[in-house]
N, C-alpha and C positions, 0 to 999 in steps of 0.2 A: 262586480268589484272593479272591473276595468273601466266602466263608465264613471264611477266615482273618482277613480284615479285621474281620468281625463278631465273631470270637472275641477279637481284640485289643481292640476297643471294650469288650466285656464285661469283660475283664480290668482295663482302666483304670477303668471305672465301679465295679466291685466293690472294687478297691483303695482308691479314694478315698471309698467309703462308710464305710470304717474311719477311725479317727483316724490322721492322716498328718502326719509332720513330717520335714523334711529340713534338717539343719544348723541347727536352731533356728527355721526358718520353719515355722509351723503352717498347714496347709491349712485352708480353711473347713470347717465341720462339714457334711458331706453325707450323713448317715445315711439320709435318704429315698431316696437312690439305690439302696439295697439292694432296694427293691421293684421296680425296673425294670432293675437292672444286668445281669441274665442274659438279658434279652429278646433282644438281638442273637445271643447264643450259641444260644438255644433256636430261633430262626428258622433258624439255620444247620444245626442237627442234627435238625430236625423230622422229616425223611424220610430221614435218612442211614442207611447200613448201620452196624451196631454198631462195627466197627473204625474206620470213618471218623468216627463220632461221638466216639470216644475221642480220636483225633488232633486234631480241631478243639477239643474241650474242654480238651485238654492245653495248647494254646496259651493259652487263657484262664487256666489255672492258672499257667503260667509268668509271664505278665504280672502277674497279681494278686499272687501271692506274692513275686515278684521285687521288687515295690514295697513290699508290706506287711511283710515280715520281713527286709528288707535289713540291719537292725541286728545280725543275728547276726554279720555280718562284723566289726563293730566289736569285739564281745566277743572273738571268736576271734583277731583280728589284734593289737589293742591290748593286751589283758590275757592272752590265751592265748599271746602271743609267737610266733605262727606267721607264716610269710612270707605275702606278698600272694597268691601263687598258691595255696598250701595253704588260706588263709582263704577265698578265692573258691570253691575246690572244696568245702569243708565247707558253706558257705552254699548253694551250688548243689545239693548233695545233699539238703539239707532241702527246698529249693524243689521239687526233682524229686519228692520223696516226697509232699508235700502236694498237688502238682499231679496226681499219679497218682490220689489219692483223689478229687479233683474230677472228673477225666476218666472214672473208672470209673462214676460215676452215670449220665450219658447213655448210655454204652456198654451197661451192664447193662439199663437200662430199654428201650432199643431192641432188645436181644437178646430180652427176654421178649415184647415186643410182636410182633416179626416171627416168632418161633419158636412162640409160643403165642397170647396174646391180651392185651387190656387197652388202656386209654387212657393216653396219656402224662401227662395231667393228674393221674392217680392214681399211675401207676408211677414217674414221675420224683421226685416229692416223697418217696414211700415209700423208694425205693432211696437217694436222696441223704441222707435222714435216717439210714438204717441205716449208711451209710458214715461219716457224721460221728460216729455213736456208736462205730463201730470205731476211728476216728481218735483218739478220746479215750483209747484203751487200747493201741493197737498202732502201730508197734513201740516197744520200750524204754519202755513205760509211757505212750505216747501223746503227742500234741501237738495239743490242740484249739484252738489259737490261730487267730484270723482266720476263724472260721466266720461264716456270713452273719448269724446272730442277733446277733453282737457289734456289727454296724452300728447296731442299734437301742437302744444303751445310753442314749440321751437321749430316746427315744420312750416315755414312761411308760405310755401307754394300752395299746399292744400287748404291752408287756413283762409285763403282769400275768398272762397265761396261763402264765407260767413256773412259778407256784406249783401248777399242776395237771399240766402236760405237760413241765416242764423246758425247757431251751433247745431241745431237739429238736422240741418242738411248734411253736415259733416258726420254726425252720428249715423245717419241713414247710409251714407257711402261706405263708412267703415264696417258697418254690420254686413252690408252687401258683399264687400270684398272678403271678409272673414268667411262668409257662407260659401262663396264660389271656391275658395281655397279648400274648404272642408269637403266640398263635392269632388274636387279633383283628387284629394287624398283618398276618398272612398272609391273612386274609379281606379286609382293606382292599386288599391287592395283587391280589385276584381269585381267590385259592385257595379251595377248598372244604374245610371242616373238619367232621367228624361231631359231632353232638350239641351244637353250640355253644350253643343256647338253654339246655339243661340245665346245661351247664358254667358259663354266666354266672349262672344262678340259684343254683347251688351255691356259687359264689364270693361272691355277695352275701350269702348266708346265713352263710358262714364269717366274712367280714369283720364282719358285724353282730354275730355272737356274740363275736368278739374285742374289738370296741369296747365292746359292752354289758357284757361281763364286766370289762373293764379299768376302766371308769368306776365300776361298782358295787364292785369289789374295792378300788380305791384308797380310796373313802370308808369302807368297812368297816375296812380296816387302819388308816387314820388315826384312826378312832374308838377302836380298841383302843390305839393309841399314846397318845392323849390321856388315857386312864385308867390308864396304866402309870407306874411309878416312874421318876424321872429320875436318871441317874447322870452326874456331871460328870467328863469325861475330858480329860487333857492328852496331847498327842502331841509327841514330840521328833523333829525332823528335823535331824540333826547335820550333813549336807552334808559328809561326809568324802570326799575324793577317793579313788577306788578304788585308785590306785597308792600311796596312803599308808596304806591301811586296815590292812595287815599289816606295816608297817615297825616294827621293834622300837623305834626311836628316837622314833616318833610315838605309840606305844601309850598312854602316860600322858596326853599331850595330847588324844588322841581321846576317851579316857574322861572327862577333865575337861570336855570340851565337853558331854557328856551329863549329867554330874553338876551342872554349873552350871544347865543347863536344868531339871533335876529340882528343884533348890532353888527356882527361880523358880515352877515349877508348884505346888510344895508350899505356898508362901506365898500362892498364889491360892486354895487350899482345894479342889482337885479330889479326887475319890474314887479315881481310877485314873490312872497315868502309864504310857505305852507308848513304849518305845524301838524302833528298827528291828532288823532281822535282823543278827545277829552284831555288835552295837554294843558289847557288853561285851568289851573287847579284852584280857581275861585269861582263860586257860583255867580251867575249873571241873571238879572231880571229880564223878562221878555219885553220890558218897556224901554230897554236901553236903546239910545239913538246915536250916542257918541261916547268916546272914552279918551282918557289921557294916553297919547301914543306911547308914553314911557311905560305904561302898564304891560305892553307887549314888546318892549325892547327898542322902540324907535325914539329918536330925539324929539324934544318938544317942538322945535321949529324945523320945518322942511320947506324946500323951495316949491314943491308941487305935490300932487296926490300919490305919487309913487315913491317907494314900493307899497303896494297893497299887501295886507297881511291877513291870511286866513288861518283860523285855529279851531280845534274841537273844544267844546265847552259844555257844561251842564247848565241849561237855561231853565229857570223856574217861572211859572206863570200863575194864573188864577188857581185858587184852591190848592196851592202848593204843588201843582202838577209839574213834573220834571220831564225835560226833553234832552235827548242826546243830539246836540246841535253843532253846527258850524257857523261861525260868524266871519264876515269879511269886512275889514276896515281899510280906509285909505290912510295915507301917511299922516294926515292931519287929525286922525281919530274919528272921522265921520263913518257911521255904519253904512255900508254899501249893500249888505244883504245878509239874510239868515236862512239856513236850511235846517229843518228838523228831521231826523232820521225817520223814514217811513216804514222800513222793513226791519222790525226789531227781532232780536234773537230770542226765540222761545226758550223759556227756562233760564235765560241769561239776563235779559232785560225786561221781561215780563213773564208772567205765568198764565198760559192759556187755561181756560176752564178752572180758574183758581179755587172755585168753591169745591171742586172735586180733587184738585191736585195741590191742595194747601201745603203738603209736605215738601213741595219743590221750591217754596219761597226762598229758602236759604241758598239756592243756586244763583239768585239774581245778584247784580252788582250791589255794592254798599249803598248806592243811592236808592235802591228799591225799584219798584215798577215804573218804567218810563211810559210816556204817552206816545201814540203814533203821530208822526208828522203827516200833514194832509196835502202839502203843496209840492209840486215838482217844477219849481221855477228856477232857471239858471240865475246865478249871482253875477252881476256885471261890474267890471272895473274898466279903466280907460283902455286896456289892451285886449279885452276879450270877455266872453261870457262863459262862466264856469258851471258845469254840471257836477254837483257834489254828491259823492257816494261815501257813506260812512260805514266803516267796518265791512261786513260781508255783503253789503248791498251790491257790490260789483260782481257777485255770483249770479245775479238775477238780470237777465238781458233787458227786461221790459223797463226797468227804472232808468237806465242810461238812455235807452231809445226814446222814452217820453221827453226827457230833458233836451236831447238833441233836436227833436222835432220842434221844441219851443225856442230853439235858437242857440243852444249851447255850442261853443266851438272848441272847448277843451274839457276833458274829464279830469276830475280831481278825486282821488280816493284817500280819505283820512282813516287810518286803522291802527289797531293795537293788537298784535298777535303775540304779545308777551304771555298771554294766558296759556299758551301751548308749549312753552319751553323750546328746547332744542329738538324740534320734531319736524315732520313733513309739512305741517300746516302752513307755515309762512311761504314755502315754495309753491305749494298747491294754490294758495291764495293769489300769488303773483301770476300763476298760469291762467287762472280765471280772468284776471285783469287784462291779459293779452287778448282773450276772446272778445272782450267788450270793446277794445280799441279797434279791432278789425271790423266788427259788426257795424260800428257807428262811424268809422273812418275819422277818429279823433285821437289826438295825443292824450295819454293818461299820465298824470302826475300822481305818484303814490308816495305819500308821506306817512311813515309808520313809526311807532314808538321804538321798537327793537329790531326792525328789519322785517321784510326786505323792502326798502324804499327804492323807487325806480322811476325812470322815464321810459314810456312805451310809445312807439311811433304808430301812426295809423295803419301801417302794414303789419303790425304785430311784433316788430323788432324791439327787443329790450335794449335800448340805446345805452343805458347806464343803470347799474343797480348797486346797492350797498351790501356789505356783509351784515350778518346778524349779530346782535348784541354788542354793537359798537356805537359810541356817541360820536356824531359827525354831522357835517353839513354837506350838501351836494348842490352844485350849480349846473343847470342844463338849459338848453334852448328848446322851445316848443313852437310849433306853428298853429295858430288858430285856423281851423278848417271850417268852411261853410258848405262844402258839398254834402248832399244828402244821399246816402246809400239806399238801394232798393229795400234793404231790411228796415232801415229807419222809416221809410215811407209806408211800407206795406205790412211790416210786422211779421208775425209768426204764421203767415199764410200756409207755408209748407207743413209746419207742425200740425196746424189745424186740419189740413188735408189728410194727414196720417191718422189723426184722431177719428175723423169722419169715416175713412176707409175701414179702420179697425172696428168701429161701432157697427157699421153695416155688415161686415163679415160676421161679427158676433151675433147680431140679431138674426140674420138669415140662417146661420148655423143652428142657433137655438130653436128657431121655428121649424126647421127641417127635422131636428131631433124629436120635437114634440109631435110633429105630423107622422113621422115613422112609427113612433110608439103607439099612436092612436090606430094606425093601420094594422099593426101587429095585434093590438087588443081586439079589434073587430074581426080580424082574420082567424 
């Protein structure tokens, strides 16, 4: 029972290390808990058999994710129009899925150690990181939300290693630190742990490198920013209630809200104006090449191509195919670029395996099933090249990395978190956006329907952010950045290394188990 209690404590600590809000009440910022949150769990599973380690860790996952992603229920029940029981089941299924990922880490690490060899201080961070990498892609395109690195979104110094190792490197370091603290706790209780001196020295070296690199890299990036061009950007936060967004009787009014804001920003002299996801409430053909500037709030006659205006819109193509898209126009109404969302929300924007999961169709948006975008090209205007991320695409490192490799010098996230009400979702989404800025060393412009809109610097500093559920405009300055971080150049090399190490450990352990069984049978 003591081990289950420890697992529950870890679940609570990990959950509250993430941005947490209940019905409008925002919990204190407790990101530092991420460095110790898993200590109780690791004490509980330190010498457990693999299956027992899985069960104990699974409890931690249930507690953590039950608190962290409860807001899925709100979207499914309120806007998906599903009953209470069905909504609870859908939310619980997702909680069970991500809890399984969390629980597999201790189980696999213990399996490799007991069947083959290795120290948990190495095995557990490696396996945990490999599983978080897998969670980014599987199933149904992945769900990397609420990984332990997200807890550090306000800790600028340790965040800087993301531009080399990606978020997976920070996950590795945090699991390592949690484990060494757990071992020290066990020694304090009178237990003996092997190689503790070497482990402490290695930990001090790792932490020193992380801190030293963070301090150095922040200064270097800020120097580059100081020498870069400045682009003035206006963000529109329309604050359109989700249940009114697609009402035909409200379409004109909703569009006028954004047009009025655009006129205000135009008069302030900004270079770029950004509306949120699906904020242009008129459907657009995929053959569009120009538009009347007045349709998005600019005067008919302007002296030049600025300000450019980007907005989210539903684009229709052949066979009535719909795309969740972003369009970029110059001030004269010429289309500069289009991006179609490539990473759609399963059960929200499309139904995977719809022949078998036909009952989930009612969860999708009023538009129905969207088509997947195929291109990752930046959109260019006279002041920069924009990598567009729609909705939760900024949760996936590979999308922003691909666009930056193709020349993007600014990240733009158009999103609509109104689905989740007064919950943790918007704050957690902002936290994930911080990780992408640091990985790519790009400013992020976040334009959201109901908040949190923000400007995020290439060092991860949230320079400016909006309150939730307020109609407003924000004006900020961003620097187009051309430097390419090692992470952008080389990708998830560290995560893949962890995957390979884990697979080798599993295969060797499995072969040894089979071999031993054969020897016993012969003997």
